[in-house]
C-alpha positions in Angstrom: 56.1 48.9 -179.2 59.4 47.2 -180.2 61.0 49.1 -183.2 61.2 47.1 -186.4 64.5 45.5 -187.2 66.2 47.6 -189.9 67.5 46.0 -193.2 70.9 47.7 -192.7 72.8 48.9 -189.7 75.5 51.5 -190.6 77.9 52.1 -187.7 79.9 55.3 -188.4 78.4 58.4 -189.9 81.5 59.6 -191.9 81.6 60.0 -195.6 81.3 56.3 -196.4 78.6 55.7 -193.8 76.4 58.6 -195.0 76.7 57.4 -198.6 75.9 53.8 -197.7 72.8 54.8 -195.7 71.6 57.3 -198.3 72.0 54.8 -201.2 70.2 52.0 -199.2 67.2 54.1 -198.3 66.9 55.4 -201.8 66.7 51.8 -202.9 63.8 51.2 -200.5 65.6 49.8 -197.4 65.2 50.7 -193.8 68.4 51.8 -192.2 69.8 52.8 -188.8 72.9 55.1 -189.0 75.0 55.7 -185.9 77.7 58.3 -185.3 80.1 58.8 -182.4 80.1 62.6 -182.6 77.2 65.0 -182.9 78.0 65.7 -186.6 77.5 63.4 -189.5 80.2 63.7 -192.3 83.5 62.6 -190.9 86.4 64.1 -192.9 84.0 66.7 -194.4 82.7 68.0 -191.1 83.8 66.7 -187.6 87.4 66.4 -188.8 87.3 69.7 -190.7 89.1 68.6 -193.8 88.2 70.4 -197.1 87.8 67.8 -199.9 90.8 66.4 -201.5 89.8 65.5 -205.0 90.9 64.5 -208.5 91.2 66.5 -211.7 88.1 65.0 -213.2 85.8 65.6 -210.3 83.6 68.1 -212.2 83.0 65.5 -215.0 79.9 63.2 -215.2 82.1 60.2 -214.2 82.1 61.4 -210.6 80.1 59.2 -208.2 76.5 60.5 -208.5 75.8 60.9 -204.9 79.1 62.8 -204.3 78.4 65.0 -207.4 75.0 65.8 -205.9 76.6 66.7 -202.6 79.0 69.0 -204.3 76.2 70.6 -206.3 74.2 71.2 -203.1 77.2 72.8 -201.4 77.4 75.4 -204.2 73.7 75.9 -204.2 73.7 76.4 -200.4 76.2 79.3 -200.7 74.2 80.8 -203.7 71.0 80.7 -201.7 72.2 81.8 -198.3 75.3 83.9 -198.6 75.8 87.5 -199.9 78.0 86.5 -202.8 79.5 89.1 -205.2 78.0 89.1 -208.7 81.3 87.5 -209.9 81.2 84.7 -207.4 77.4 84.1 -207.8 77.9 83.7 -211.6 80.9 81.3 -211.3 79.8 77.9 -212.6 82.5 76.3 -210.5 82.0 78.3 -207.3 84.8 77.8 -204.8 83.7 79.6 -201.5 87.2 79.6 -200.0 89.2 79.9 -203.2 91.5 77.3 -201.6 94.3 75.6 -203.5 93.7 72.1 -202.4 90.3 71.7 -204.1 87.9 73.4 -206.5 85.4 73.3 -203.7 86.8 74.5 -200.3 83.9 75.1 -198.0 83.0 75.3 -194.3 82.4 72.0 -192.4 79.1 73.3 -191.1 77.8 73.8 -194.6 78.7 70.2 -195.4 76.8 69.2 -192.4 73.8 71.2 -193.5 73.8 69.7 -196.9 74.1 66.1 -195.6 71.2 66.8 -193.3 69.2 68.1 -196.3 70.0 65.0 -198.3 68.9 62.7 -195.4 65.9 64.8 -194.2 63.1 63.1 -196.3 64.2 59.7 -195.3 64.3 60.6 -191.6 60.8 62.1 -192.0 59.6 58.9 -193.7 60.8 56.7 -190.8 63.0 54.7 -193.2 66.2 56.2 -191.7 67.0 56.5 -188.0 70.1 58.5 -187.0 71.7 58.0 -183.6 74.2 60.7 -182.8 76.7 60.5 -180.0 76.6 56.7 -180.0 79.9 54.8 -180.0 80.2 51.0 -180.7 81.5 49.1 -177.7 80.7 45.4 -178.6 79.9 43.2 -181.5 78.2 39.8 -181.1 79.3 37.3 -183.7 77.8 33.9 -184.2 80.0 31.7 -186.3 80.5 33.6 -189.6 77.7 36.1 -189.0 77.7 39.4 -187.1 74.5 39.4 -185.0 74.4 42.7 -183.3 76.4 45.8 -182.3 76.1 47.4 -178.9 76.4 51.2 -179.0 76.9 53.4 -175.9 75.6 56.9 -175.7 77.5 59.8 -174.2 75.5 59.4 -171.0 76.6 55.8 -170.6 73.4 54.1 -171.6 73.7 51.3 -174.1 71.5 49.9 -176.9 71.9 46.7 -178.8 71.3 47.0 -182.5 70.9 44.3 -185.1 70.3 43.9 -188.8 70.7 41.3 -191.5 73.7 43.3 -192.9 76.0 45.4 -190.8 78.3 48.1 -192.2 81.5 49.2 -190.5 81.9 52.8 -191.6 83.9 53.8 -188.4 86.9 56.0 -188.8 89.2 53.3 -187.4 87.5 50.1 -188.4 86.2 49.5 -184.9 83.8 46.7 -185.7 86.6 44.7 -187.2 88.3 44.7 -183.8 85.2 44.3 -181.6 84.0 41.4 -183.7 87.3 39.7 -184.1 86.9 40.0 -187.9 90.2 39.3 -189.6 92.1 42.5 -190.2 95.6 44.1 -190.3 97.0 47.3 -189.0 100.1 49.3 -190.0 102.4 48.3 -192.8 102.6 45.0 -194.6 106.0 43.8 -195.5 107.4 43.6 -199.0 107.9 39.8 -198.5 104.1 39.6 -198.3 102.8 42.1 -200.8 105.8 42.5 -203.2 105.1 46.3 -203.3 108.0 48.5 -204.3 107.4 51.0 -201.5 106.5 48.7 -198.7 109.0 48.2 -195.9 111.1 45.0 -196.0 109.1 43.5 -193.1 105.6 44.1 -191.7 105.4 46.7 -188.9 101.9 47.0 -187.3 103.0 50.2 -185.5 104.0 51.9 -188.8 100.9 54.1 -189.1 100.3 57.4 -190.8 100.3 60.5 -188.7 97.0 61.9 -187.5 96.2 65.6 -187.4 94.0 67.6 -185.2 92.8 70.4 -187.5 91.5 73.8 -186.5 89.9 76.9 -188.2 91.5 80.3 -188.1 90.8 83.9 -189.1 93.3 86.7 -188.9 92.5 90.1 -187.4 95.6 92.3 -187.5 95.8 94.7 -184.5 93.9 92.4 -182.2 95.4 90.0 -179.6 94.0 86.5 -179.4 97.0 84.7 -177.8 95.9 82.1 -175.3 97.8 80.1 -172.7 101.2 78.6 -173.5 100.6 74.8 -174.0 102.3 72.6 -171.4 104.6 70.8 -174.0 105.2 73.8 -176.1 109.0 73.7 -175.5 109.1 70.1 -176.6 107.5 70.8 -180.0 109.5 74.1 -180.4 112.8 72.3 -180.1 112.3 68.6 -180.9 113.7 67.5 -184.3 112.6 64.2 -185.9 115.4 62.3 -187.7 113.5 62.7 -191.1 112.6 66.4 -190.6 114.8 69.4 -191.5 114.3 71.1 -188.1 111.8 71.7 -185.3 108.2 71.0 -186.2 107.1 74.5 -185.2 108.5 76.2 -188.3 107.6 77.4 -191.8 110.2 74.8 -193.1 109.2 71.3 -194.0 109.9 68.9 -196.8 108.3 68.5 -200.2 106.3 65.3 -200.0 107.3 64.1 -203.5 110.9 65.2 -203.9 111.7 65.3 -200.1 113.7 68.5 -200.6 113.5 71.1 -197.9 110.7 73.5 -198.5 109.8 76.9 -196.9 106.3 78.2 -197.2 105.2 81.2 -195.1 101.7 81.8 -193.7 101.3 84.9 -195.8 103.2 85.7 -199.0 103.4 89.2 -200.5 103.8 87.8 -204.0 104.1 84.3 -205.6 107.4 82.9 -206.7 108.3 80.0 -209.0 109.4 78.0 -205.9 106.5 79.0 -203.7 103.4 79.7 -205.9 101.1 80.1 -202.9 101.2 80.5 -199.2 99.8 78.3 -196.4 96.9 80.6 -195.7 95.4 79.9 -199.2 96.1 76.2 -199.2 93.0 75.1 -197.3 91.1 78.4 -197.1 87.4 77.7 -196.8 86.0 81.3 -196.8 87.6 83.9 -199.1 86.3 87.4 -198.1 86.6 88.5 -201.7 83.8 86.2 -202.7 81.3 88.1 -200.5 79.7 91.5 -200.8 81.3 94.3 -198.8 80.1 94.7 -195.3 79.2 91.1 -194.7 82.1 88.6 -194.5 85.1 90.7 -193.9 87.8 88.2 -193.1 89.1 84.9 -194.6 88.8 81.7 -192.7 91.3 78.9 -193.3 91.7 75.4 -192.0 95.1 74.4 -190.6 95.9 70.9 -191.8 99.5 71.4 -192.7 102.7 69.3 -192.1 103.4 71.2 -188.8 100.4 69.5 -187.1 101.0 65.9 -188.3 101.4 63.9 -185.1 103.8 61.0 -185.6 105.2 60.3 -182.2 103.0 57.4 -181.3 100.3 55.2 -182.9 96.7 55.0 -181.9 96.1 51.4 -183.1 97.7 48.3 -181.7 98.2 49.9 -178.3 96.1 49.9 -175.1 93.4 52.5 -174.5 95.6 54.6 -172.2 98.4 54.8 -174.8 95.9 55.7 -177.5 94.3 58.4 -175.4 97.8 59.8 -174.6 98.6 60.0 -178.3 95.3 61.8 -179.1 95.9 64.3 -176.3 99.5 64.9 -177.6 98.1 65.4 -181.1 95.8 68.2 -179.9 98.6 69.7 -177.9 100.8 69.8 -181.0 98.1 71.7 -182.8 97.7 74.1 -179.9 101.5 74.6 -179.8 101.7 75.4 -183.5 99.0 78.0 -183.1 100.8 79.5 -180.1 104.0 79.6 -182.1 102.3 81.3 -185.1 100.8 83.9 -182.7 104.0 84.6 -180.8 107.2 83.5 -182.5 106.7 82.8 -186.1 108.8 85.0 -188.6 106.6 87.4 -190.5 107.0 88.6 -194.0 107.6 92.1 -192.7 110.6 91.0 -190.6 108.6 90.9 -187.3 107.5 87.9 -185.3 104.2 86.5 -184.4 100.6 87.0 -185.7 98.8 87.8 -182.5 95.6 88.5 -184.4 95.1 84.8 -185.4 91.8 83.8 -183.9 90.3 80.3 -183.5 86.9 80.0 -185.1 85.1 77.4 -183.0 81.8 78.3 -184.6 83.1 77.0 -187.9 84.1 73.6 -186.4 81.2 73.4 -184.0 83.3 73.4 -180.9 83.9 75.7 -177.9 87.7 75.7 -178.3 88.1 76.1 -182.1 89.6 72.7 -182.8 87.9 70.0 -184.8 85.5 67.7 -183.0 87.7 64.7 -183.9 91.2 64.1 -185.3 91.8 63.6 -189.0 92.4 59.9 -189.4 94.3 58.8 -192.5 94.7 55.1 -191.7 92.4 52.5 -190.0 92.3 48.8 -189.4 91.9 47.2 -192.8 89.8 44.1 -193.3 91.4 41.0 -194.8 89.2 40.6 -197.8 88.6 38.3 -200.8 90.8 40.6 -202.9 93.5 43.0 -201.8 94.5 46.1 -203.8 98.2 46.3 -204.1 100.6 49.0 -205.4 101.1 46.7 -208.5 97.4 47.4 -209.4 97.5 51.2 -209.3 101.0 52.5 -208.9 102.6 54.1 -212.0 106.2 53.1 -211.1 105.1 49.5 -210.2 103.1 49.1 -213.5 105.1 51.2 -215.9 104.4 54.4 -217.7 101.3 54.5 -220.0 100.0 51.1 -219.0 97.2 52.4 -216.7 95.6 50.9 -213.7 94.5 47.3 -213.4 91.0 46.6 -214.9 88.8 44.8 -212.4 86.0 42.6 -213.7 84.1 43.3 -210.4 84.6 47.0 -210.4 81.9 48.9 -208.4 83.2 52.4 -208.8 86.2 54.6 -209.6 88.5 57.1 -207.9 91.9 58.7 -208.1 94.5 60.2 -205.9 98.3 60.0 -205.6 99.6 57.3 -203.2 100.0 59.8 -200.4 101.4 58.5 -197.1 102.3 61.0 -194.4 105.2 60.6 -192.1 104.5 57.7 -189.8 104.9 56.5 -186.3 107.7 54.2 -187.3 110.0 57.2 -188.2 109.4 57.0 -191.9 109.1 60.1 -194.0 106.6 60.8 -196.8 105.8 58.2 -199.4 104.1 60.3 -202.2 104.1 58.6 -205.5 102.0 58.6 -208.7 99.0 56.4 -209.1 96.8 55.9 -212.1 93.1 56.6 -211.9 91.7 53.4 -210.5 88.7 51.2 -210.0 87.2 49.9 -206.7 87.0 46.1 -206.8 84.1 44.4 -205.1 86.4 41.8 -203.7 88.1 44.5 -201.5 84.7 45.1 -199.8 84.1 41.5 -198.8 85.8 40.0 -195.6 87.2 36.6 -196.1 85.1 35.0 -193.5 82.3 37.0 -192.0 79.3 37.0 -194.4 77.3 40.0 -193.4 79.7 42.7 -192.2 81.0 45.1 -194.9 83.9 47.6 -194.5 82.9 50.9 -195.9 85.6 53.5 -195.3 89.4 53.4 -194.9 89.0 49.8 -193.6 88.5 48.1 -197.0 91.0 45.6 -198.5 93.8 47.9 -199.4 97.4 47.8 -198.1 99.2 50.4 -196.0 100.5 51.6 -199.4 97.3 51.7 -201.5 95.3 53.1 -198.6 97.2 56.2 -199.5 95.1 56.7 -202.6 91.8 55.1 -201.6 91.4 57.1 -198.4 90.1 60.4 -199.7 86.6 62.0 -199.6 85.2 61.1 -203.1 86.6 57.5 -203.0 85.1 56.9 -199.6 81.7 58.2 -200.9 81.9 55.9 -203.9 82.7 52.9 -201.6 79.7 53.8 -199.5 77.4 53.9 -202.5 78.6 50.5 -203.7 78.1 49.0 -200.2 74.6 50.5 -199.8 73.6 49.1 -203.2 75.2 45.8 -202.5 73.3 45.4 -199.2 70.0 46.2 -200.9 70.7 43.9 -203.8 71.8 41.0 -201.6 68.7 41.4 -199.3 66.4 41.5 -202.3 67.9 38.2 -203.5 68.1 36.6 -200.0 71.8 36.0 -200.4 74.9 36.9 -198.5 76.9 39.7 -200.1 79.8 37.5 -201.1 77.5 35.3 -203.2 77.0 38.3 -205.6 80.7 38.3 -206.5 80.9 34.5 -206.7 78.2 34.3 -209.4 78.8 36.0 -212.8 75.1 36.5 -213.5 74.5 38.0 -210.1 77.5 40.2 -210.4 76.3 41.5 -213.8 72.8 42.2 -212.3 74.3 44.1 -209.4 76.6 46.1 -211.6 73.6 47.0 -213.8 71.9 48.3 -210.6 74.9 50.5 -210.1 75.1 51.8 -213.6 71.5 51.9 -214.8 69.6 52.9 -211.7 72.3 54.8 -209.7 74.3 56.2 -212.6 77.7 54.9 -211.2 80.6 54.9 -213.6 82.6 51.6 -213.3 85.5 52.3 -215.6 87.5 55.4 -216.5 87.8 56.5 -220.1 90.9 54.9 -221.5 92.8 58.2 -221.9 92.2 59.0 -218.2 93.0 55.5 -216.9 96.4 55.7 -218.5 97.1 59.3 -217.4 100.2 59.4 -215.2 101.1 62.9 -214.4 99.9 64.7 -211.3 96.3 65.5 -212.1 95.7 67.7 -209.0 93.6 70.9 -209.0 96.8 72.9 -208.9 99.6 72.1 -211.3 102.5 72.8 -208.9 104.9 70.2 -207.8 105.5 72.0 -204.5 101.9 71.6 -203.2 102.2 71.0 -199.4 101.3 67.7 -198.0 97.7 66.7 -198.1 
């Protein structure tokens, strides 16, 4: 029997893809969701990045699906882990007590929660999930995407079609495969007028990627592996914008660009260094668990030392991209080897030989994440483009707040945070106001039925720096899942919803009244312009 054609095809099972699929099935739609790896969740899971969030994330204004996800994470630990009485009673339980977020947790727990959230819809037959399926072709007929061909790990292929197709891939793959208008790298100031854009466009100016890994520390044990082939290169190479070799405790503050030294372990906090690297993205804190169960911390290494900025992975041929990905993994392996063998210790010695990779945490044999952490993708050219002038504090002026969009479909916040890039540019880390997500940034200028739903929406190289984080991507996914359902119900292309004021009002009421989505920040929040991060410390390492 031929399977029924789904209402919605979501290609890419990262944060935005999961949110889009979940929202659509909850609104009665049938969905196929594909994912290149064997884990749904993207940044949260296969890339092993604890959530980067805003200061108001615990408030009711948070995207409802993302708030449910966070609530379920805490419930999972309370149900299944031997928490201390203090941890179990904490209303804002942070399993890792990490600095980067109020909710630092294991990637595999995020996966378990995502699977819980999707389970009833898979059982009902309304949701089909295809893991280890990578998109390899997109058929486009005029201004409509007809189908996507996905290839399994064993080489077999399957052609999938749906009235509406979602590109939730980490790199905006469908945009390229379908020749949908898009841009890569940095736009020029002559185009965008943005204060912090380069003078001229540079497609190869792309943010560093990072291959994260999970570690525990067992003093007295020896877990040193083989010396990586290019270890000496990373040990001695100095980039022109960096204060020394990348394998070091010394980096630069992303905001002030002053030289910064932060050790792995710190005997006591100081005003200049209020916390150490170990605590920054710690996802399991032994002190949260009863004695005799979890006896060692686990942290995720996603620090400046593993930012790979030598070469881009977009706008180059497949071999060059593959070489860059391999080099990124080797940089991470080199940093681990350096920490184990040569890193200065707080007691005057060198090397932490007891650092041990935790592949069980990342779901891999070698301890490294299943996929690299991607900060920047291809970006669709859309009906509306979010510029620095819409959200940047310096560009708009103090106390003014972010632009108010009449077609807002959600909210988010993060600093405009650009990591060192493949063009040799250092950090761009500047204040942004709490912002809205405009519907126009989700609608490609030409293709009617393909919707970007991750880091591939209509931002610029600059504003991608604040729209790329976990909760914002989830909010984008919710908006797209609801838009697809609304457009299918009315028998219209998605762009028609924005073009008609009455339709736009009806769609926005679906978001607010049925899904509980907040479309506008409270005024005192919208105009807030000092760093509203979980930790009030200017010296927080790069995110």
